[in-house]
KETORVO-325494 format. One record per residue: x, y, z of N, C-alpha, C in turn; residue in three letters. Coordinates in steps of 0.02 Angstrom, whole numbers, plus 50000, padded with zeros to 5 digits. Example, Ala and Ser with C-alpha at 12.3 -4.5 7.8 and 13.67 -1.06 7.14 Angstrom:
KETORVO-325494
506604971650390506154977550390506604983550390Ala/506424988850354506844994750357506455000250394Ser/
This chain:
KETORVO-325494
485115009452080485035010352018485845012952000Glu/485945010151943486555011451907486435017351864Thr/486895022751874486955028051822487385029051771Thr/487625031651735488245033451703488575035151722Ile/488535038551772489035042451809489295040051870Thr/489085032651879489475030551939490125028151932Thr/490585027351974491265024451988491155017752005Thr/490745013852015490725005752044491385003752008Gln/491704998452074492314993852054491974986852022Gln/492184985851977492034978751939492464975951955Pro/492434969451995493084964652015493344964951950Gln/494064965351929494424962451877494604954551897Thr/494564951751842494764942751828495394942451848Pro/495704939451901496434936851914496794934651854Pro/496524933051797496804930551736496904934151693Asp/496814941451698496784947451640497534947951646Val/497744948551585498364951551574498504956251538Leu/498764965451579498704969851545499534969351490Val/499314972851425500034970951385499994977951370Ile/500674979051368500744989151344500894987951292Asn/500764991251235500944992251174501684993251139Met/501964990951114502774991251099502764997351048Ser/503485001351038503545006151008503385006150947Ser/503195008550896503225006950841503735011650800Pro/504305012550839504825014150808505425013150792Phe/505735013150746506215008250731507175013350742Thr/507815009050745508165011750743508245018150702Ala/508165017450653508285022750590507825029350605Glu/507135027550641506835034950662507265037650712His/507365033250769507825036150829508385040950780Val/508845036750751509485039150729509365046150696Ala/508695044850653508615051550609508205057250666Glu/507915056250708507715059950761508365064850809Trp/508755060550826509395063350858509885067050814Thr/509785065050744510305068250703510055075950686Ser/509485077050725509235083050715509645087250775Phe/509845085350842510265088750863509805087750937Gly/510265089650995509865090251067509375097751094Pro/508835093651131508535102351136508955104751161Lys/508905112851164509395117551184509045117851262Leu/509415119551301509285121551388509655129451404Lys/509175132951429509575139351465509305143251413Gly/509745148851422509755154651386510275155351318Lys/509735152851242510375151551205510575159451166Pro/511075154451134511405160251095511105161951018Thr/511275167750990511035167750914510875163850874Pro/511855162250864511855152950842511505149750848Glu/511445148350922510935143750940510315142350945Gln/510105149550918509305149250924509075147950839Gln/509555147650818509645147850719509465140950720Val/509805136750770510005130550744509465126250756Ala/509165131150832508555126950877507725127450813Ala/507815133250772507225134750723507515129350673Lys/507805128750669508085122250603507975115750635Glu/508195114550696508035108250731507095107250733Arg/506725113350736505865112050756505795110650692Lys/506075112950645505655113150566505615106050545Ala/506375102950562506465095450547506045092050573Lys/506015091650647505625089250697504885087050671Cys/504685093250682503995096150633503655091850584Thr/504235090850535504035087750462504125079350483Glu/504625079850528504635069950554504035069750576Met/503625072050633503175069850650502625070050617Lys/502445076450571502015074950525501965069350481Lys/502515067150457502655061050393502335054350461Arg/502685054250522502505048150550501915046850573Leu/501325053050571500645053950593500235051050548Val/500665053350468500225049850408500475043150414Ala/501035040450421501265034450410500985028450468Glu/500825032050508500695029450567499905028350561Leu/499455032150548498685034050529498355030450579Asn/498745032250652498395029850719498125034050759Asp/497535038650779497235042650810497465045050855Pro/497855037250889498165037150952498965040350968Asn/499345040250904499905042550911499795053250883Trp/499705055150912499835062550883500585062750876Thr/500565071150870501255073950846501515073250913Glu/501255077150973501515076251043501655068751074Lys/501315065151064501395060151073502085055151047Lys/502165058750968502675054450945503195058650972Ile/503325064050971503955068351000503905066351077Glu/503615063351112503875062851181504265054551175Lys/503775049851138504105045251130504905043451104Glu/505045047251032505495046850997506125051251051Leu/505775056151102506535057751146506365054351194Asp/506115047751246506245043351289506695038551252Arg/506545036351179506985032551162507835035151151Leu/507785040851130508305046151129508745044851187Ala/508525045751244508635048251282509005040151316Glu/508665035351323508845029751326509355024751287Glu/509575030151250510385028151202510065023451134Gly/509395026351110509325021851053509235014951070Gly/508845012551105508595006751122508135003651084Lys/507815005551043507445001950987507935000850926Ala/508655000650931509044999350902509334990850930Ala/509084990450976509174983151004508504976750981Glu/508194980250953507494977250947507794971550874Arg/507524963750897507564958950845507494960850766Pro/507944959950722507684961350643506964959850630Glu/506844951950643506344949450622505594951550658Tyr/505644955250702505214961750713504974964950662Leu/505504968150603505314971950560505264966650500Asp/504494969250456504414964650389504954966850344Gly/504854961850301505594961450262505594967550222Pro/506194970450215506274974850156505764976950095Ser/505314982750107505064986050060504324982850050Gly/504204979450122503504975950139503144982250177Thr/502574978350180502224983850248501754980750295Arg/501514982050333501164978950398500344982350384Asp/499834980150386499264983750372498904983850447Phe/498924987050481498734987150557497924988050551Tyr/497454986850588496704989750593496714996550561Pro/497015003150566496775009450525497175009450475Pro/497635005850451497865005450408497365002250332Glu/497034994750377496594990350335496064994450310Met/495864998450370495125002850352495375009450283Lys/495725010950276495885015350236496135010550169Val/496365005350168496544998850104495934998850077Gln/495134994350136494764992150105494304997150092Asn/494135003550106493875010250093494095009849993Trp/494915008950000495165011349916494875005749871Leu/495084998149912494844994149873494114994849852Phe/493704995949909493024996549897492695001049823Asp/493235006949822493265012049766493305007649691Lys/493865004649698494105000549645493504995749622Phe/493164992149670492524987649671492124990949625Arg/491784995749670491294999549637491305003449576Glu/491855004149549492135007349476491915001249442Thr/492214996049450492364991249397491644987949385Ala/491314986049449490564983749437490184989949406Lys/490064996749435489755001949384489925002049307Arg/490484999349272490614997749217490624990649197Phe/490164985649226489994979549217490584974149206Gly/491124976349239491774970649240491554964949313Phe/491844959049290491504954149358492314951049371Gln/492454950149453492954949449480493554942849479Glu/493914940449454494294935649473494844935349501Tyr/495124928849534495714929449554495924922449544Asp/496724921849577497144916249554497604915949619Ala/498024909849630498474908349674499154914949651Pro/499394916649705500024921549712500544919749665Val/500534911049688501274908049660501154907149566Leu/501534909249548501544906549451502134903749415Glu/501984898149398502674895749354503184903849308His/503894901649339504164907349314504204906649234Val/504024901449199504244900949104503604906149093Lys/503294908549143502474911449124502654918749107Leu/503164921149138503614927249135504094928049097Tyr/504434921849068504944923649029504684922348944Glu/504624928648924504304929148873504674932648825Arg/505084937248846505434940448796506084942948823Lys/506464943648776507224947048813507144954848834Ala/507534956348855507564964048886507104967548921Gly/506654963748948506134964448996506524962949066Glu/506404969649108506734969849179506404966449240Glu/505754966749218505374960549259505704954049287Ile/505974950949240506274945149228506794942649291Val/507044948549298507504950849340507294952549404Asp/506754952749425506584955949483505984952349518Gln/505934944349491505364941749514505634939849573Met/505164937149630505534932649681505414924949669Tyr/505824923849654505784915049612506274910749644Asn/505974905449651506394899849689506184894049654Phe/506504886149690506274880449669506124877249705Thr/505344875249703504994872649767505254865649760Asp/504934860649816504994855149849504944848849807Lys/504814851649761504554846549699505024847849637Glu/505434851549626505904854649579505544858849528Gly/504994861849525504654865449500504934874949485Lys/505184875249450505364881949434504614888649466His/504654892449513504084895649525504294902249548Val/503644906649553503864913949582503334918549614Thr/503474921049670502594924549690502654931149602Leu/501984929149602501774934949537502004940949556Arg/502524944149473502764950549480501944955949468Pro/501514951949403501084956549387500504952049374Glu/499894953049358499384948149360499054948449284Met/499214950249235499114948249173499294942249143Thr/499924940149144500134932249121499504928149152Pro/499384929149216498994927049253498384923849221Thr/498134930949194497494932049158497564928049085Leu/498044928549068498144923649027498094916049017Ala/498454915749058498414908149061497794903949079Arg/497254908049123496654907749132496134906649078Met/496224913649026495814912848967495894907348936Val/496694906248911496934900948891496584893548911Leu/496684892148966496204887749010495534885848987Asn/495214891348942494574890248923494594890848867Lys/495124890348805495284891348746495214884948732Thr/494924882848677495254877648634495704877948585Asn/496304875648604497264877948562497174877548530Leu/496734869448477496924870548412496584874048389Gln/495954876348393495704881948347495654888648377Thr/495844891048437495824897848463495004899248495Gly/494794894348484493894896948517493904895848571Glu/493644902648592493644903048674492994900948715Val/492854895148762492284892848772491844896148821Arg/492134905348840491674909348850491354911848811Leu/490954918148846490574920948789491034928748805Thr/491124929748758491464935648750491154942048733Leu/491334948648731491954950548784491914947848848Pro/492494946848866492754945848934492624952448969Leu/492484955549025492694960849069492854956949127Lys/493634956649143493574956749217494044961449243Trp/494124961049314494644962649351494794959949411Phe/495344961749443495654959849497495984962549526Ser/496064962449615496584967849654496974963949679Ile/497494960249643498014954249671498594958749713Pro/499034955149754499414958249787499944956549741Gln/500734958649712500944958549661501934959849699Cys/502134955149669502904954949713503654958449658Trp/504184963849664504494963649626505174966649662Arg/505744961949657506264962849699506654970149641Phe/506324977549675506614981149645506844987849702Glu/507224991949696507324997549732506555000149758Thr/506605000249815506165005749855506155011349856Thr/505685015049850505525022449826504945025149855Gln/504755030449858504385034149863503645032749812Arg/503045028549847502645025849781502775019849759Gly/503575016049799503715009049754503795004549813Arg/503485000449824503644995549872503944990249826Lys/504244984649870504284977049825503634972349849Arg/503294974449870502564970249856502124977449851Glu/501434976349815501084979549822500264977349786His/499964982049795499184978449758499074980649692Tyr/498704977549660498684980549590497904981749561Gln/497624985649549496754986849536497114985249447Trp/496924979749417496874977449375496164975349326Asn/495984979249282495614977249224495634975949153Met/495154971249113495434969549055494904965749021Asp/494994969248969494484967148907494734963248866Ile/494354956148857494804952048792494154950048723Val/494434949548701494074948148648493754955748607Gly/493884960848610493894966848573494344967548527Val/494374969748474495034971048437495034978848393Asp/494494982948444494464988548432494464994548460His/494565000048484494845007248514494265007048561Val/493765006048568493195004748600493255003648656Asn/493594995648662493864994748714494304996548769Ala/494845000248718495355004548760495135013048795Glu/494335015348771494165018648779493665015648836Leu/493215012148853492915010248896493415008348976Glu/493975005548971494435005849004494635012549036Leu/494875015948990495065024049005494515028749061Leu/493905027249030493225027849057493275027349129Ala/493285019549137493235019749204493785021649240Ala/494285022249200495015024649271494875033249268Ala/494505035249228494225042849232493905043049296Cys/493195037549286492855037449324493065038249414Tyr/493575032849422493925032549470494125038649505Phe/494575040349458494735047849475494105052049527Phe/493675052549463493255057249497492825058149560Ser/492695050049556492415048649606492785048949675Ser/493295049749678493805051949732494015059249756Leu/493525063249701493765070149684494455074749665Gly/494755068249609495485069049585495225071949527Ile/495255076949487495065078649438495605080949380Gly/495435083749331495885083849261496395088049289Pro/496165094149342496955097149355497285095149378Asp/497225089749393497705086849463498185078549431Val/497865077249387497835070949355497685070449281Val/498105067649248498025068349160498225059349152Gly/498185058449094498215051549057498565053048987Val/499335051348986499595051048929499525044848892Lys/499255048248808499195043648768499735041248707Ile/499575034548680500115034848653500035028848606Asn/500285024848561500325019848521500935014148508Ser/500955008548519501655006648519501625004148448Arg/501095003848412501245002048334501415007148302Ala/501415014548315501645021048312502375022548324Val/502655018548383503245017648410503565012448340Leu/503445006648320503565003048264503775006548220Glu/503345013048195503325013448147504155019248140Ala/504105020048181504745027948214505315022748200Val/505215017848245505775012848241505975009748180Leu/505635007848136505565005248083506145008748029Ala/505925015348049506485021248005507045020648003Lys/507165016348074508015015848084508225007948086His/507625004748048507924996848034508064993948097Asn/507454995748129507404993348229506784988948207Ile/506574982148188506004979748173505674974548231Lys/505294974448253504904970448293504984963548271Lys/505414957648311505444950548307506364951548277Gly/506694958048269507324958848264507824954148307Gln/508214951248294508634948448358509384951148341Lys/509654951748404510434954748396510734947248401Asp/511414947648427511974941648401511894937948481Glu/511564940048524511384934848584510634931648594Asp/510264933948541509804931448529508974935248545Gly/509404941048572508894943148612508604948448558Gly/507784949848570507404954348543507504962148542Asp/507784963948481508134972548490507684976248495Ile/507044977248460506534980148476506264981248548Phe/506154974448593506014974048648506414977548713Ala/507074975748673507454980348715507354988448712Lys/507304991048647507394997348630506695001148673Ala/506274997548661505704997048687505794998748784Cys/506144995148807506484996248879506675003248906Val/507285003448836507705009048842507165016748859Ile/506935015548786506565023248781506095021848845Ile/505555017948871505225021048917505565022249003Asp/506345022448993506715024849036506615035649027Lys/506365036448972506665042448957506645049249008Leu/505645047849039505735053949097506275052349162Asp/506395045749165506835045949204507485046049218Lys/507795045749150508775045449155508715050549107Ile/508265054149061508455058549016508735057648951Gly/508645061948875508875058848833509485058248825Gly/510145060848845510735059048851510845051548867Glu/510635048348901510835043248951510315036548908Ala/509865038248862509305035348833509815033948768Val/510155039648731510575036248688511095032048698Thr/511345035948745512035030048753511765021648757Glu/510955020648789510995013848811510675011848728Leu/510535016248686510215013748638510755011648582Leu/511365016448596511975013348563512205008348582Gly/512075005348645512314998648656512134992648637Gly/511344994548603510904988648557511264989748485Ile/511514993948483511804994048383511505001548362Gly/511225004848402510655011048394511215016948361Val/511525020448305511845026048304511655031648326Asn/512015037348349511815043448384511525047048336Ala/511555046348259511065048648225510365047748222Glu/510215041348220509495037348226509245039348301Ser/509765037448347509455040648432509235047048427Ala/509305050948387509375058648391508655059848363Ala/508525057248313507795055648262507395053248301Asp/507435047548327507065044348378506815047448446Ile/507255052248474507045056548505506735062748506Leu/506695063648455506445069448416505775068648409Lys/505725060648376504925057648355504555058448427Ala/505005056548485504645055748553504295061348579Leu/504755067948542504465075148583503855078848532Gln/503695074948485503155077048435502535078248490Ala/502115085748479501795087448532501085084548527Pro/501055083948458500325081048418500485075648377Thr/499695072148371499755066548331499795068548263Val/499585074348218499895075948155500625077448155Asp/501025081148213501595081848211502105077248215Ala/501885069248237502105064248235501995061448169Leu/501245062048131501255058048068501755060948041Thr/501985069448024502325071447993502965070747976Glu/503265068648062503895066848063503945059348021His/503445055148054503645047248002503655047947940Ile/503215051747908503135053647835502595048047811Gly/502215046447844501535041447843501235041347874Thr/500525039947852499915040247868499895031347901Glu/499435030547946499425022647969498955022148000Ser/498655015048012497875013448034498025016248111Asp/498605012948128498805014948204498785021948226Ser/498805027648201499135034848203498015034548200Val/497675034048152496835036548147496555031548192Glu/496875026748223496625022848268496765027848357Glu/497355032748349497335037248407497105041748398Val/496805044448341496385049448335495695049948360Arg/495405041448328494825041848348494745039748422Arg/495205036648450495155038048530494965044148574Leu/495425050048534495355056148547494555058348543Phe/494505056748503493565058148453493095055448497Gln/493275051048519492505045648551492805049148621Leu/493235050748664493275052648719493095058048732Ala/492855063148699492645070648677491955069048705Glu/491725064348661490995060748659490725059048733Ala/491125054148780490995050148827491385057048876Tyr/491695060448874491645067048934492095064048977Gly/492705063248924493315060548977494015064748935Ile/493835067648895494455070348859494745075548892Ser/494635077848929494895081948969495715079849044Asp/495585071649035495915069449066496515067949039Tyr/496335068048956496955062248928497415068348869Leu/497935066048852498285071548812498785064348787Val/499015068248736499335064848676500225065848702Phe/500495059448703501295062748723501685054748698Asp/501965056148640502455051348600502655047648624Ala/503065050148690503685047348725503355040548764Ser/502705038948778502425034448822502515027148783Val/503015021048788502895018348773502715010048811Val/502815011748881502785004148920503275001848898Arg/503534998348967504114995348956504204987348949Gly/503494985048955503444976848945503324977048877Leu/503554970548841503524968648773502994967648741Ala/502604965248781501934961648764501444966848745Tyr/501394972648744501064978048715501074978548640Tyr/500504979748610500404978748542500244986548494Thr/499904990148546499434993748511499455001148552Gly/498665003148556498735008748601499005009248682Ile/499405012648710499645012648782499575020248796Val/499575018648890499365022548927499715024448980Trp/499765031949017499995031849087499795036249118Glu/499415036949171498885040849204499825043249259Ala/499535051049269500345053949287500085059649327Phe/500265061649392500325068249432500445074649391Asp/499795077949368500185085749325500585089249376Arg/500665089349441501545092049475502155089649454Arg/501765083349451502715080249409502905078249472Gly/502845077449538503105074749588502985067849606Glu/502635066049563502555054849585502545052949527Leu/502905046549530502915040849482502325040349423Arg/502225035849389501635033349341501065030449417Ala/500455034449406500005032049454499665023449436Ile/499575022849344499295017349317499465017549252Met/499635012349225499705010449156499395003749133Gly/499425003749066499094998649029499104999548942Gly/498794995548905498854996148836498484989248810Gly/498594989548742498404983048697498834978048711Arg/498724970948705499204965348710498794959748664Tyr/498814961148605498524957048577498804951048552Asp/499444950548565499844943848553500144939848601Arg/500094943148662500154940048723499904931648718Leu/499154931748708498864924648718499154918548656Leu/499094920448617499704918048540500134915748582Glu/500764922048607501194918648634501284911948675Leu/500694912448716500724906948765500344900648745Tyr/500004902748688499424896348662499574895148592Gly/499964895448564499964894548509499544900248474Gly/499774898948380499694904248336498864904348318Glu/498604898348332497794898948338497424903848370Lys/497994907248443497624909648481497684916048485Cys/497494920448415497594926748440496914930648450Gln/496924930248504496574933848563496414940748572Ile/496294947548546496384951748542496254954848636Pro/496584960048671496534960248746496754967048735Cys/496364970348802496614976948810496844978348885Val/497144979948921496994981349017497314985649044Gly/497394988249108497854992249143497864989749202Phe/498404990449243498684989649327498604996349349Gly/498454996249403498285001549450498595000749504Phe/499145000849541499335002149600499155005149657Gly/499245002349712498845004749784499395011649785Asp/500065010649794500405012649845500545021749804Cys/500465022849727500605030349716499985031749725Val/499395030249723498715034549710498265036149780Ile/498925032149837498975033449914499335039949940Met/499875038849902500295045649912499755052449882Glu/499555050649831499275056949783498695058449843Leu/498135055349860497685054749895497855057449972Leu/498395058050000498885060050051498705067450044Lys/499235070249987499435075849969498755079849957Glu/498225077849924497645081049898497115082049976Cys/497195077450011496685077150080496005075350050Asn/496255068850017495695067249993495565058650037Lys/495965061150070495675052050132495275053350179Leu/494795047550181494165048550244494515050050297Pro/494355052050344494425052850422494005046950470Gln/494335041450458494085036650535493905034950594Phe/493705036250632493705036350693493495030550732Gln/494015028050741493855021850811493675015650754Gly/493295011850800493085005550743492395005450705Ser/491935011550734491265012150686490725007550700Gly/491025003050783490454997450772489945000850814Val/489274997550808488594997650847488604998450914Asp/488744993850935488754994251024489494991751045Tyr/489514991751109490164991451171489544986451210Val/489684982751224489444980151301489874977651340Val/489754979751397490194977051452489764976051521Cys/490364971551550489834968151609489884972251676Ala/489554974451722489974976751763490274972651822Phe/490524966051817490564959451841490654957051825Ser/491284949551827491194944751809490714939851814Pro/490084941351856489744936251851489244941251835Asp/489054943251798488584947951753488894945451674Leu/489494943451660489664942251590489304937651547Tyr/489134933051584488444928851554487914931851528Gly/487554935751566487084940451532487164945851473Ser/487854948551485488304952551426488154950551362Ala/488374942051373488694938551312487684937651284Ala/487354934951320486644934751289486434940251272Lys/486384947951288486384952251264486604955851200Ile/487364951951195487644955251126487484948851092Ser/487134943451107486964939951047486194941651032Ala/485864945151074485314947851051485314952550994Gln/485764958051003485774963450958486354960750907Leu/486704956650896486954954150828486264952750787Arg/485954947750830485274945650786484764951050754Ala/484954955150788484544960950758484864965850679Cys/485334963250681485794964150636486264969750649Gly/486444969850697487084976050726487674972450739Cys/488104978650739488784974350768488874976550832Ser/489284970650879489264972350933490014968250951Val/490444973250996491024972051037490874969751123Asp/491174964351104490984962551174491634963351236Leu/491494966151285492104966451302492314961251335Met/492864957451340493184953151395493154953651453Pro/493424959851469493494960651538493474967851553Ser/492964970451611492804975951624493204980251639Pro/493184988451620493804991251650493684994651727Lys/494094999651726494224998151811493475001351842Lys/493095004451804492585008851834491995009851775Asn/491365011251776491125013151738491115017851691Ala/491395023251729491655030551683492245027951634Lys/492565022451661493215021151613492935015751546Ala/492505013651561492065007751508491735013651450Ser/491445016651481490975022051423491615024751389Phe/492065026751430492565032051383493005028151321Lys/493005021151363493275014751300492975014251223His/492205016251262491655014651194491785021851146Ala/491795026551187491845032351143492485032651115Asp/493085032451144493595031751103493715027651057Gln/493555021151033493335016250995492895017450943Thr/492505022850954492055026050883491365023650888Gly/491225018950954490465013950961489985019050956Ala/489435016850926488945022450925488465022150993Lys/488485016551021488135014351091488515011051133Arg/488425012451203488645008851254488215004851284Met/488304998151290487914995151354488174993551414Val/487864995951465488244993751527487724988851564Phe/488044982351580487654978351621487834976651671Val/487304979351716487494981851782486814977351817Ala/486854975251887486544971451935485824973951950Pro/485764979751969485124984251967484594983351900Asp/484884984951860484554985951792484314977351778Glu/484984974051772484704966451731484174964251811Ile/484244965351861483624964351922482904965851912Ser/482854970351863482264974751846482234970551764Lys/482494966751737482224966851657482394968751607Gly/483104974751621483314980651555483974982251582Val/484244985851526484934987651522484934991351497Val/485454998151532485635004551497486105004951459Arg/485685008951415485925010551328486255017451325Ile/486745019951327486915026551325487175026251236Lys/486765032051225486945032151129487635037551149Asp/488025037151114488765041851108488775047751065Leu/488145045151019488275052050960487785057750965Arg/487185053950992486515059250991486425063251053Ile/486275069051060486255072351117485445076151119Lys/485225075851180484305076651188484405083451177Asp/483825088051188483675096251187484165099451217Lys/484275094851289484775099051343485545099451313Asn/485755095151264486445093151247486935087951288Gly/486355085151342486555078451358486595072051313Glu/486805066551313487065060651293486235057251307Ala/486065054151277485275050951272485525045551303Val/485275043451350485145033351359484545034651381Gln/484335026451389483775023251384484045016151436Val/483445014651467483255009551492482785003451449Asp/483164998051413482854992851362482644987851389Cys/481974986251365481854978151417482124974951372Pro/482524969851410482734963951401482464958251331Leu/482014958451334481634957251265481234960351231Asp/481524966651219481304972551173481984975551141Lys/482614972751153483274974951108483114978051047Leu/482494975851009482554977850933482264984650936Asp/482144986850995481504993850992482174998551014Thr/482754997051025483465001951068483255010451013Val/483115007350941483185013450903482685019650903Asp/481925015350918481455018750931481595022750997Ala/481725019951052481775022151133482225029451130Leu/482725026751093483315031251084482835039351034Val/482465038550984482395044050951481805048351005Ala/481375042951050480915045951085481205050351134Ala/481795047651172481925050951210482595058051211Ala/482615058251131483075061651109482605067851099Ala/481865066351091481545071851078481115075951151Glu/481395071151204481345075751277481595082051291Lys/
């Protein structure tokens, strides 16, 4: 009879090839590691002790970073150090790797551990969207370039991955999803009358991959996934409120409270009033035919990044004198809606709309997340009303999420009859992942999480193992059938445990001859603290749970 602790040697099929996993570290990793200096040998001098302490701190910091980046339990700090030392000793052989083995700059590979985290995050996106009654949609990653050539002064046009295809069409990898949404809604709209043939309001969401050729930095890649939530057909602030409530619900579901994240609120319409005081009006063209207002919005949107002096200089480049620029910057520093109104010198519907939003947010229970910030304008030209950005209150990360009202975008694409109000937000995956890591809010995924690992004792029992696997799957279980046995039974069970499986099925000749199979539960212990194992009849694999529960009570 076969027991769990046997070391019987199953025959290894002659065609099994054992492949060693290649190093995940690049030449840049090795260069960074070696830049810390060599390990000291012998008795160090006081100066060398100081250097050694600095080296240790740098090495520790790098190892912790790589543990987070790899997100693989197999790559511990100790293993990372050993591998980097090996590569450094070999003269940085990682530098010999062909360039094509690394993904294009600014892109990411998602190995199974990373995919687990991504799927978890996307599930949170979807859960929130569906909790608020939104429906999911999608579209091709390839779009027409013309869809994004809306207004002058937008950086996004220069950041596109665009090319001419084999039919001579000018296409691009989508840099954002909102124009695609507009195109899809217009395809369900009578362009002659502006009547939408779908029941309004539309509450749609998507999680597209977007591409922009821009400088990579922390929280910013050239490709990223973006959770988009949009409401089409509502022309008042209740739509903004619902979207903001959804975003706040999402933060709360992750354990991210208003002490960690805030949402800055402003109105593009209020900004229009500010700029109009200085003769910068929407639709106004410069000598080159560019939209001065759109260009001003793009410049002002950089205020947090480049500062007031640089913004003043850039505004001067589009014809705004220093005095006007100073007054505009003063308006953007207004601490409250009332202070901004006083600066403008007039009350307006747009100001009242912002006030109404904050009042409703109080009733909705999300006001703790919201703050008024007159400097938030968003860089895209199509915004027309309230705009917002979620931010890290510590000020260490770039914008986490941004959105606003864009009532004129569909008209821009479909004609003057298509004045269909819209509002939405985009929520990238890169920055929120950085925040979750820092706040220690990511779940700890261990192994595959599969219900069963099934292993045949020898090649001639593989057919029986396959049949058992099929029966377990028919019972609704997830099963990993090992293609080839390990060197011994102990190694097979160790493999199942390391992959995070709940149970191990070892198909051995003694048990099979008796019409049963031995199953070891890797997570449940009996009263003596031993792992529970049972012999289950081959024709009653649907009773494993009951057998394990009974054995655990003995």
